[in-house]
C-alpha atoms as an extended CHARMM CRD file, in Angstrom:
* protein
*
        69  EXT
         1         1  MET       CA             53.3440000000      133.6700000000       80.7410000000  PROA      1               0.0000000000
         2         2  ILE       CA             57.0690000000      134.3090000000       81.1910000000  PROA      2               0.0000000000
         3         3  LEU       CA             57.3480000000      131.1770000000       83.3420000000  PROA      3               0.0000000000
         4         4  ILE       CA             55.7510000000      129.1240000000       80.5760000000  PROA      4               0.0000000000
         5         5  ALA       CA             58.1580000000      130.6940000000       78.0690000000  PROA      5               0.0000000000
         6         6  ILE       CA             61.0980000000      129.6130000000       80.2100000000  PROA      6               0.0000000000
         7         7  LEU       CA             59.9250000000      126.1080000000       81.1190000000  PROA      7               0.0000000000
         8         8  VAL       CA             58.0660000000      125.1220000000       77.9380000000  PROA      8               0.0000000000
         9         9  PRO       CA             59.1030000000      127.5910000000       75.2360000000  PROA      9               0.0000000000
        10        10  TRP       CA             57.2210000000      125.9680000000       72.3540000000  PROA      10              0.0000000000
        11        11  LEU       CA             53.9520000000      126.1100000000       74.2690000000  PROA      11              0.0000000000
        12        12  SER       CA             54.3820000000      129.8420000000       74.7130000000  PROA      12              0.0000000000
        13        13  PHE       CA             54.3850000000      130.2570000000       70.9320000000  PROA      13              0.0000000000
        14        14  PHE       CA             51.3410000000      128.0100000000       70.5380000000  PROA      14              0.0000000000
        15        15  PHE       CA             49.3610000000      130.0640000000       73.0780000000  PROA      15              0.0000000000
        16        16  ARG       CA             50.0520000000      133.2010000000       71.0580000000  PROA      16              0.0000000000
        17        17  GLY       CA             49.0000000000      131.5700000000       67.7840000000  PROA      17              0.0000000000
        18        18  LYS       CA             52.4730000000      131.2650000000       66.2750000000  PROA      18              0.0000000000
        19        19  ILE       CA             52.2620000000      127.6090000000       65.3300000000  PROA      19              0.0000000000
        20        20  PHE       CA             55.2040000000      127.5350000000       62.8900000000  PROA      20              0.0000000000
        21        21  ALA       CA             57.5240000000      129.2540000000       65.3900000000  PROA      21              0.0000000000
        22        22  GLY       CA             56.2790000000      126.8450000000       68.0640000000  PROA      22              0.0000000000
        23        23  ILE       CA             57.1730000000      123.8150000000       65.9580000000  PROA      23              0.0000000000
        24        24  ILE       CA             60.6470000000      125.1790000000       65.2290000000  PROA      24              0.0000000000
        25        25  CYS       CA             61.0880000000      125.9550000000       68.9240000000  PROA      25              0.0000000000
        26        26  LEU       CA             59.9760000000      122.4330000000       69.8570000000  PROA      26              0.0000000000
        27        27  ILE       CA             62.5210000000      120.9260000000       67.4720000000  PROA      27              0.0000000000
        28        28  LEU       CA             65.1840000000      123.1870000000       68.9540000000  PROA      28              0.0000000000
        29        29  GLN       CA             64.1440000000      122.3040000000       72.4990000000  PROA      29              0.0000000000
        30        30  ILE       CA             64.3480000000      118.5680000000       71.8590000000  PROA      30              0.0000000000
        31        31  THR       CA             68.1210000000      118.8460000000       71.8750000000  PROA      31              0.0000000000
        32        32  LEU       CA             69.5460000000      119.4810000000       75.3300000000  PROA      32              0.0000000000
        33        33  ILE       CA             71.8480000000      122.2270000000       74.0650000000  PROA      33              0.0000000000
        34        34  GLY       CA             68.9900000000      123.8620000000       72.1540000000  PROA      34              0.0000000000
        35        35  TRP       CA             66.7250000000      124.2170000000       75.1800000000  PROA      35              0.0000000000
        36        36  LEU       CA             68.4450000000      127.3560000000       76.4790000000  PROA      36              0.0000000000
        37        37  PRO       CA             68.3230000000      129.2240000000       73.1400000000  PROA      37              0.0000000000
        38        38  ALA       CA             64.6840000000      128.1410000000       72.7400000000  PROA      38              0.0000000000
        39        39  ALA       CA             63.8060000000      129.5100000000       76.1790000000  PROA      39              0.0000000000
        40        40  ILE       CA             65.6150000000      132.7810000000       75.5050000000  PROA      40              0.0000000000
        41        41  TRP       CA             63.9050000000      133.0880000000       72.1230000000  PROA      41              0.0000000000
        42        42  ALA       CA             60.4640000000      132.5180000000       73.6710000000  PROA      42              0.0000000000
        43        43  VAL       CA             61.0240000000      135.0710000000       76.4550000000  PROA      43              0.0000000000
        44        44  VAL       CA             62.3690000000      137.7260000000       74.0750000000  PROA      44              0.0000000000
        45        45  SER       CA             59.5280000000      137.1010000000       71.6470000000  PROA      45              0.0000000000
        46        46  ARG       CA             56.9740000000      137.4460000000       74.4340000000  PROA      46              0.0000000000
        47        47  MET       CA             58.5100000000      140.6910000000       75.6700000000  PROA      47              0.0000000000
        48        48  ASN       CA             58.5410000000      142.1110000000       72.1180000000  PROA      48              0.0000000000
        49        49  ALA       CA             54.8710000000      141.2200000000       71.6630000000  PROA      49              0.0000000000
        50        50  ARG       CA             53.9890000000      142.9170000000       74.9550000000  PROA      50              0.0000000000
        51        51  ASN       CA             55.9430000000      146.0480000000       73.9820000000  PROA      51              0.0000000000
        52        52  ASP       CA             54.2700000000      146.1570000000       70.5530000000  PROA      52              0.0000000000
        53        53  GLN       CA             50.8630000000      145.9380000000       72.1900000000  PROA      53              0.0000000000
        54        54  LYS       CA             51.6590000000      148.8000000000       74.5790000000  PROA      54              0.0000000000
        55        55  LEU       CA             52.9870000000      150.8890000000       71.6910000000  PROA      55              0.0000000000
        56        56  ARG       CA             49.7800000000      150.3570000000       69.6930000000  PROA      56              0.0000000000
        57        57  GLN       CA             47.7080000000      151.4060000000       72.7110000000  PROA      57              0.0000000000
        58        58  MET       CA             49.7610000000      154.5730000000       73.1540000000  PROA      58              0.0000000000
        59        59  GLU       CA             49.4130000000      155.4050000000       69.4490000000  PROA      59              0.0000000000
        60        60  LYS       CA             45.6270000000      155.0300000000       69.7130000000  PROA      60              0.0000000000
        61        61  ARG       CA             45.5370000000      157.3600000000       72.7380000000  PROA      61              0.0000000000
        62        62  ILE       CA             47.6660000000      159.9470000000       70.9350000000  PROA      62              0.0000000000
        63        63  MET       CA             45.4790000000      159.8090000000       67.8390000000  PROA      63              0.0000000000
        64        64  ALA       CA             42.3230000000      160.1150000000       69.9580000000  PROA      64              0.0000000000
        65        65  SER       CA             43.6950000000      163.1270000000       71.8320000000  PROA      65              0.0000000000
        66        66  GLN       CA             44.6800000000      164.8310000000       68.5500000000  PROA      66              0.0000000000
        67        67  ARG       CA             41.1730000000      164.3710000000       67.1460000000  PROA      67              0.0000000000
        68        68  SER       CA             39.5270000000      165.8640000000       70.2260000000  PROA      68              0.0000000000
        69        69  THR       CA             41.6060000000      169.0680000000       70.1100000000  PROA      69              0.0000000000
């Protein structure tokens, strides 16, 4: 997924269901200068989403362990 975010940043947003961000990223990527910021934005956004998901999983495990004790 990181490779897609680097090569085709707007598609990375579409795959994750962020259509509006994908359209803005596509407009940004159309310009040659804007491609690099679009790629960086897509990679950072993907990493943040992955970290949020891991954090939610850890919170669920903590809450489950507190209930069992």
